[in-house]
N, CA, C and O of each residue as an XYZ file, in Angstrom:
492
protein
N     -90.419    -12.480    -20.647
C     -90.080    -11.482    -21.640
C     -88.685    -11.755    -22.175
O     -87.768    -12.040    -21.404
N     -88.519    -11.671    -23.481
C     -87.226    -11.981    -24.082
C     -86.266    -10.813    -23.911
O     -86.667     -9.669    -23.696
N     -84.973    -11.149    -24.018
C     -83.922    -10.163    -23.864
C     -83.928     -9.196    -25.048
O     -84.177     -9.600    -26.184
N     -83.654     -7.925    -24.779
C     -83.592     -6.939    -25.847
C     -82.313     -7.139    -26.638
O     -81.225     -7.192    -26.065
N     -82.441     -7.250    -27.951
C     -81.299     -7.491    -28.819
C     -80.702     -6.162    -29.261
O     -81.364     -5.347    -29.903
N     -79.441     -5.964    -28.905
C     -78.793     -4.695    -29.214
C     -78.391     -4.624    -30.682
O     -77.968     -5.617    -31.274
N     -78.528     -3.452    -31.246
C     -78.017     -3.196    -32.577
C     -78.737     -3.927    -33.681
O     -78.101     -4.310    -34.663
N     -80.052     -4.142    -33.568
C     -80.810     -4.831    -34.609
C     -81.911     -3.931    -35.172
O     -82.956     -4.413    -35.607
N     -81.668     -2.629    -35.158
C     -82.633     -1.699    -35.741
C     -83.555     -1.101    -34.694
O     -83.516     -1.466    -33.520
N     -84.386     -0.172    -35.148
C     -85.280      0.538    -34.234
C     -86.397     -0.352    -33.706
O     -86.902     -0.104    -32.611
N     -86.792     -1.360    -34.434
C     -87.897     -2.202    -34.008
C     -87.539     -3.197    -32.919
O     -88.427     -3.858    -32.382
N     -86.278     -3.320    -32.581
C     -85.869     -4.316    -31.594
C     -86.115     -3.856    -30.168
O     -86.054     -4.667    -29.244
N     -86.387     -2.591    -29.970
C     -86.586     -2.075    -28.629
C     -85.346     -1.414    -28.076
O     -85.445     -0.586    -27.171
N     -84.222     -1.746    -28.577
C     -82.969     -1.090    -28.193
C     -82.213     -0.743    -29.464
O     -81.034     -1.078    -29.584
N     -82.828     -0.113    -30.370
C     -82.195      0.171    -31.646
C     -81.605      1.550    -31.674
O     -81.387      2.166    -30.631
N     -81.349      2.031    -32.850
C     -80.841      3.374    -32.997
C     -79.383      3.382    -33.383
O     -78.803      2.366    -33.764
N     -78.814      4.553    -33.272
C     -77.457      4.780    -33.789
C     -76.389      3.990    -33.015
O     -75.610      3.254    -33.621
N     -76.347      4.137    -31.692
C     -75.285      3.459    -30.929
C     -75.817      2.291    -30.125
O     -75.015      1.529    -29.585
N     -77.102      2.110    -30.016
C     -77.738      0.974    -29.347
C     -77.271      0.792    -27.910
O     -76.903     -0.310    -27.504
N     -77.286      1.859    -27.157
C     -76.992      1.880    -25.716
C     -75.588      1.415    -25.367
O     -75.327      1.036    -24.226
N     -74.678      1.441    -26.342
C     -73.301      1.033    -26.051
C     -72.380      2.245    -25.882
O     -71.179      2.071    -25.676
N     -72.893      3.421    -25.961
C     -72.031      4.591    -25.911
C     -71.550      4.935    -27.303
O     -72.010      4.363    -28.291
N     -70.615      5.880    -27.378
C     -70.195      6.325    -28.699
C     -69.000      5.567    -29.241
O     -69.121      4.885    -30.259
N     -67.867      5.663    -28.601
C     -66.664      5.019    -29.133
C     -66.001      4.191    -28.038
O     -66.333      4.316    -26.859
N     -65.078      3.363    -28.437
C     -64.316      2.610    -27.451
C     -64.377      1.119    -27.702
O     -65.074      0.641    -28.597
N     -63.628      0.403    -26.890
C     -63.473     -1.032    -27.097
C     -64.761     -1.790    -26.835
O     -65.056     -2.764    -27.528
N     -65.534     -1.358    -25.846
C     -66.753     -2.096    -25.494
C     -67.935     -1.790    -26.399
O     -69.004     -2.377    -26.237
N     -67.758     -0.880    -27.349
C     -68.841     -0.637    -28.288
C     -68.770     -1.581    -29.485
O     -69.718     -1.673    -30.265
N     -67.657     -2.276    -29.627
C     -67.481     -3.183    -30.759
C     -68.237     -4.490    -30.518
O     -68.761     -4.727    -29.430
N     -68.283     -5.323    -31.542
C     -69.042     -6.568    -31.422
C     -68.349     -7.575    -30.512
O     -69.024     -8.321    -29.803
N     -67.016     -7.614    -30.515
C     -66.305     -8.541    -29.637
C     -65.145     -7.810    -28.982
O     -64.574     -6.876    -29.545
N     -64.814     -8.257    -27.783
C     -63.737     -7.642    -27.020
C     -62.531     -8.564    -27.099
O     -62.676     -9.785    -27.033
N     -61.350     -7.992    -27.238
C     -60.113     -8.752    -27.379
C     -59.834     -9.583    -26.129
O     -60.268     -9.224    -25.034
N     -59.116    -10.681    -26.287
C     -58.834    -11.607    -25.191
C     -58.050    -10.930    -24.073
O     -58.277    -11.216    -22.897
N     -57.153    -10.057    -24.419
C     -56.293     -9.424    -23.422
C     -56.918     -8.201    -22.752
O     -56.251     -7.516    -21.977
N     -58.174     -7.925    -23.037
C     -58.838     -6.785    -22.409
C     -58.981     -7.042    -20.923
O     -59.533     -8.070    -20.531
N     -58.493     -6.124    -20.073
C     -58.419     -6.355    -18.635
C     -59.698     -6.020    -17.893
O     -59.803     -6.321    -16.704
N     -60.667     -5.414    -18.542
C     -61.865     -4.993    -17.838
C     -62.788     -6.138    -17.483
O     -63.636     -5.987    -16.604
N     -62.650     -7.279    -18.139
C     -63.511     -8.421    -17.843
C     -62.867     -9.282    -16.756
O     -61.880     -8.878    -16.141
N     -63.433    -10.476    -16.521
C     -62.947    -11.324    -15.435
C     -61.742    -12.157    -15.856
O     -61.699    -13.362    -15.611
N     -60.777    -11.523    -16.482
C     -59.550    -12.205    -16.862
C     -58.426    -11.507    -16.124
O     -58.203    -10.312    -16.319
N     -57.717    -12.239    -15.278
C     -56.665    -11.622    -14.481
C     -55.335    -11.724    -15.211
O     -55.133    -12.602    -16.050
N     -54.446    -10.821    -14.880
C     -53.147    -10.797    -15.532
C     -52.339    -12.044    -15.213
O     -51.551    -12.506    -16.038
N     -52.531    -12.590    -14.019
C     -51.747    -13.762    -13.643
C     -52.068    -14.948    -14.550
O     -51.172    -15.725    -14.878
N     -53.319    -15.103    -14.960
C     -53.655    -16.207    -15.862
C     -53.125    -15.936    -17.260
O     -52.712    -16.867    -17.951
N     -53.130    -14.687    -17.687
C     -52.622    -14.362    -19.014
C     -51.110    -14.521    -19.087
O     -50.580    -14.891    -20.135
N     -50.409    -14.248    -17.991
C     -48.960    -14.360    -17.974
C     -48.515    -15.811    -18.122
O     -47.401    -16.071    -18.576
N     -49.370    -16.757    -17.747
C     -49.004    -18.168    -17.822
C     -48.964    -18.678    -19.261
O     -48.279    -19.662    -19.543
N     -49.674    -18.035    -20.166
C     -49.665    -18.465    -21.556
C     -48.354    -18.059    -22.209
O     -47.863    -16.957    -21.964
N     -47.781    -18.916    -23.028
C     -46.545    -18.529    -23.704
C     -46.818    -17.467    -24.769
O     -47.947    -17.305    -25.233
N     -45.780    -16.763    -25.137
C     -45.942    -15.688    -26.118
C     -45.906    -16.275    -27.522
O     -44.927    -16.108    -28.250
N     -46.974    -16.960    -27.895
C     -47.090    -17.550    -29.214
C     -48.106    -16.774    -30.029
O     -49.067    -16.231    -29.484
N     -47.893    -16.722    -31.320
C     -48.827    -16.030    -32.191
C     -49.568    -17.060    -33.034
O     -49.011    -18.106    -33.367
N     -50.803    -16.775    -33.376
C     -51.516    -17.612    -34.320
C     -52.554    -18.510    -33.687
O     -52.948    -18.326    -32.535
N     -52.996    -19.502    -34.480
C     -54.144    -20.317    -34.097
C     -53.860    -21.280    -32.961
O     -54.751    -21.534    -32.152
N     -52.670    -21.821    -32.867
C     -52.391    -22.854    -31.884
C     -51.967    -22.335    -30.529
O     -51.293    -23.045    -29.784
N     -52.344    -21.112    -30.190
C     -51.862    -20.485    -28.966
C     -52.308    -21.222    -27.714
O     -51.515    -21.413    -26.792
N     -53.557    -21.634    -27.670
C     -54.085    -22.243    -26.458
C     -54.119    -23.767    -26.541
O     -54.619    -24.417    -25.623
N     -53.599    -24.347    -27.618
C     -53.619    -25.803    -27.768
C     -52.529    -26.430    -26.916
O     -51.435    -25.881    -26.787
N     -52.833    -27.574    -26.341
C     -51.862    -28.281    -25.508
C     -50.864    -29.022    -26.384
O     -51.203    -29.511    -27.462
N     -49.637    -29.097    -25.908
C     -48.615    -29.836    -26.632
C     -48.726    -31.311    -26.249
O     -48.786    -31.643    -25.065
N     -48.754    -32.180    -27.231
C     -48.897    -33.610    -26.985
C     -47.522    -34.261    -26.908
O     -46.701    -34.106    -27.812
N     -47.275    -34.993    -25.819
C     -46.003    -35.677    -25.641
C     -46.168    -37.143    -25.995
O     -47.250    -37.701    -25.809
N     -45.110    -37.787    -26.506
C     -45.231    -39.190    -26.894
C     -45.339    -40.119    -25.687
O     -44.917    -39.777    -24.582
N     -45.911    -41.298    -25.921
C     -46.006    -42.327    -24.894
C     -44.618    -42.937    -24.735
O     -43.982    -43.313    -25.720
N     -44.152    -43.034    -23.490
C     -42.817    -43.562    -23.254
C     -42.889    -45.018    -22.809
O     -43.778    -45.414    -22.055
N     -41.926    -45.808    -23.299
C     -41.832    -47.221    -22.943
C     -40.416    -47.484    -22.453
O     -39.447    -47.028    -23.061
N     -40.297    -48.217    -21.354
C     -38.989    -48.532    -20.811
C     -38.368    -49.697    -21.574
O     -39.075    -50.592    -22.039
N     -37.048    -49.678    -21.700
C     -36.335    -50.737    -22.427
C     -36.507    -52.089    -21.738
O     -36.519    -53.121    -22.408
N     -36.638    -52.099    -20.425
C     -36.794    -53.353    -19.679
C     -38.022    -54.132    -20.145
O     -38.012    -55.363    -20.142
N     -39.079    -53.422    -20.545
C     -40.301    -54.086    -21.003
C     -40.101    -54.778    -22.357
O     -40.794    -55.747    -22.666
N     -39.169    -54.290    -23.153
C     -38.912    -54.893    -24.467
C     -38.106    -56.181    -24.362
O     -38.158    -57.024    -25.258
N     -37.361    -56.337    -23.268
C     -36.435    -57.458    -23.134
C     -37.135    -58.811    -23.227
O     -36.651    -59.703    -23.924
N     -38.256    -58.979    -22.546
C     -38.936    -60.271    -22.545
C     -39.878    -60.475    -23.713
O     -40.266    -61.609    -23.996
N     -40.253    -59.415    -24.392
C     -41.262    -59.516    -25.463
C     -40.660    -59.802    -26.837
O     -41.330    -60.387    -27.688
N     -39.416    -59.403    -27.069
C     -38.813    -59.510    -28.398
C     -37.674    -60.526    -28.408
O     -37.004    -60.739    -27.397
N     -37.469    -61.142    -29.559
C     -36.343    -62.047    -29.766
C     -35.190    -61.265    -30.377
O     -35.320    -60.086    -30.709
N     -34.056    -61.950    -30.518
C     -32.871    -61.297    -31.065
C     -33.100    -60.892    -32.524
O     -33.666    -61.654    -33.309
N     -32.656    -59.692    -32.871
C     -32.731    -59.070    -34.206
C     -34.164    -58.910    -34.721
O     -34.399    -58.991    -35.927
N     -35.127    -58.681    -33.813
C     -36.501    -58.347    -34.212
C     -36.595    -56.849    -34.483
O     -35.814    -56.058    -33.954
N     -37.572    -56.474    -35.322
C     -37.826    -55.060    -35.591
C     -38.842    -54.535    -34.583
O     -39.870    -55.166    -34.337
N     -38.545    -53.378    -34.003
C     -39.455    -52.727    -33.069
C     -40.142    -51.599    -33.829
O     -39.534    -50.564    -34.101
N     -41.428    -51.810    -34.175
C     -42.215    -50.806    -34.889
C     -43.457    -50.498    -34.084
O     -43.724    -51.140    -33.068
N     -44.220    -49.513    -34.539
C     -45.485    -49.186    -33.862
C     -46.440    -50.374    -33.890
O     -47.108    -50.670    -32.899
N     -46.497    -51.056    -35.041
C     -47.420    -52.190    -35.178
C     -47.036    -53.326    -34.238
O     -47.905    -53.952    -33.632
N     -45.726    -53.599    -34.112
C     -45.297    -54.695    -33.240
C     -45.527    -54.355    -31.772
O     -45.845    -55.238    -30.976
N     -45.369    -53.078    -31.402
C     -45.634    -52.671    -30.019
C     -47.106    -52.827    -29.673
O     -47.449    -53.197    -28.550
N     -47.986    -52.542    -30.646
C     -49.423    -52.702    -30.413
C     -49.777    -54.182    -30.307
O     -50.580    -54.567    -29.457
N     -49.184    -55.017    -31.165
C     -49.460    -56.459    -31.133
C     -49.008    -57.101    -29.829
O     -49.677    -57.992    -29.306
N     -47.874    -56.649    -29.304
C     -47.343    -57.209    -28.060
C     -48.079    -56.681    -26.833
O     -47.880    -57.188    -25.729
N     -48.932    -55.662    -27.013
C     -49.730    -55.124    -25.909
C     -49.011    -54.098    -25.061
O     -49.430    -53.828    -23.935
N     -47.938    -53.520    -25.576
C     -47.220    -52.505    -24.812
C     -47.858    -51.118    -24.938
O     -47.725    -50.283    -24.043
N     -48.549    -50.881    -26.050
C     -49.198    -49.592    -26.310
C     -50.536    -49.871    -26.974
O     -50.688    -50.867    -27.682
N     -51.513    -48.985    -26.742
C     -52.787    -49.126    -27.448
C     -52.683    -48.478    -28.825
O     -51.842    -47.607    -29.048
N     -53.530    -48.902    -29.729
C     -53.510    -48.392    -31.106
C     -53.817    -46.894    -31.143
O     -53.165    -46.138    -31.864
N     -54.810    -46.473    -30.362
C     -55.212    -45.058    -30.399
C     -54.113    -44.153    -29.841
O     -53.867    -43.077    -30.386
N     -53.445    -44.580    -28.755
C     -52.378    -43.761    -28.179
C     -51.175    -43.665    -29.108
O     -50.551    -42.610    -29.222
N     -50.855    -44.774    -29.771
C     -49.674    -44.759    -30.636
C     -49.867    -43.850    -31.840
O     -48.917    -43.198    -32.274
N     -51.083    -43.792    -32.388
C     -51.313    -42.915    -33.540
C     -51.485    -41.464    -33.116
O     -51.059    -40.557    -33.831
N     -52.104    -41.233    -31.961
C     -52.378    -39.862    -31.526
C     -51.130    -39.172    -30.962
O     -50.829    -38.036    -31.328
N     -50.412    -39.856    -30.079
C     -49.288    -39.241    -29.387
C     -47.929    -39.650    -29.941
O     -46.970    -38.883    -29.852
N     -47.835    -40.851    -30.514
C     -46.540    -41.372    -30.926
C     -45.904    -42.148    -29.775
O     -46.433    -42.173    -28.663
N     -44.771    -42.776    -30.053
C     -44.102    -43.611    -29.062
C     -42.625    -43.263    -29.039
O     -42.025    -43.003    -30.081
N     -42.039    -43.257    -27.843
C     -40.600    -43.078    -27.702
C     -40.103    -44.084    -26.668
O     -40.737    -44.289    -25.634
N     -38.967    -44.705    -26.958
C     -38.424    -45.715    -26.067
C     -37.328    -45.081    -25.229
O     -36.375    -44.508    -25.757
N     -37.479    -45.191    -23.900
C     -36.555    -44.589    -22.945
C     -36.005    -45.657    -22.023
O     -36.501    -46.784    -22.008
N     -35.011    -45.321    -21.273
C     -34.512    -46.221    -20.248
C     -33.036    -46.071    -20.019
O     -32.270    -45.800    -20.944
N     -32.638    -46.252    -18.756
C     -31.226    -46.180    -18.406
C     -30.593    -47.565    -18.376
O     -29.368    -47.689    -18.385
N     -31.410    -48.595    -18.342
C     -30.867    -49.951    -18.287
C     -30.347    -50.369    -19.659
O     -30.719    -49.786    -20.677
N     -29.496    -51.370    -19.676
C     -28.901    -51.829    -20.930
C     -29.790    -52.874    -21.586
O     -30.509    -53.612    -20.913
N     -29.729    -52.922    -22.893
C     -30.471    -53.904    -23.674
C     -29.504    -55.017    -24.068
O     -28.487    -54.760    -24.714
N     -29.818    -56.248    -23.681
C     -28.905    -57.365    -23.912
C     -29.095    -57.992    -25.287
O     -28.202    -58.687    -25.773
N     -30.231    -57.762    -25.919
C     -30.494    -58.301    -27.255
C     -30.284    -57.205    -28.294
O     -30.490    -56.022    -28.023
N     -29.869    -57.623    -29.486
C     -29.741    -56.661    -30.584
C     -31.085    -56.540    -31.277
O     -31.548    -57.487    -31.913
N     -31.715    -55.373    -31.157
C     -33.008    -55.121    -31.785
C     -32.859    -54.020    -32.823
O     -31.973    -53.171    -32.722
N     -33.729    -54.044    -33.815
C     -33.745    -53.011    -34.854
C     -34.921    -52.087    -34.553
O     -36.076    -52.511    -34.585
N     -34.619    -50.813    -34.259
C     -35.650    -49.861    -33.861
C     -36.077    -49.010    -35.048
O     -35.246    -48.437    -35.752
N     -37.388    -48.939    -35.256
C     -37.979    -48.037    -36.241
C     -38.907    -47.063    -35.547
O     -39.870    -46.566    -36.130
N     -38.593    -46.801    -34.278
C     -39.354    -45.910    -33.407
C     -38.327    -44.975    -32.764
O     -37.189    -45.399    -32.564
N     -38.669    -43.723    -32.428
C     -37.706    -42.831    -31.767
C     -37.203    -43.419    -30.450
O     -37.963    -43.991    -29.669
N     -35.888    -43.259    -30.229
C     -35.237    -43.827    -29.052
C     -34.359    -42.755    -28.422
O     -33.775    -41.934    -29.129
N     -34.263    -42.760    -27.083
C     -33.356    -41.839    -26.400
C     -31.928    -42.352    -26.522
O     -31.702    -43.439    -27.053
N     -30.979    -41.589    -26.041
C     -29.566    -41.979    -26.136
C     -29.329    -43.292    -25.421
O     -28.201    -43.784    -25.392
């Protein structure tokens, strides 16, 4: 036997004015708000979300792929340009990761060659 469809008229088997949802209140509406505490959503999980408004509330923040300066030392010659395309050609980053996340060059070690960077770099 199929499930009775609420609020689809008298012929549905559960029709009528309020369709067995009661008269007024939050649960009589078609959808319940995300922050409604009566369902299986605990406050501790809601507190973990940042207080952001709008569409991107639950979207994850994407961080760039990091590359150490030491890896660039053996791959590049003096006064070469370091771009996304050259990093992909040298095999330091994949094409999909570089376009999706971006690339940032990090490292505490010193660079002995003079390179021209067209990619974000840390101090």
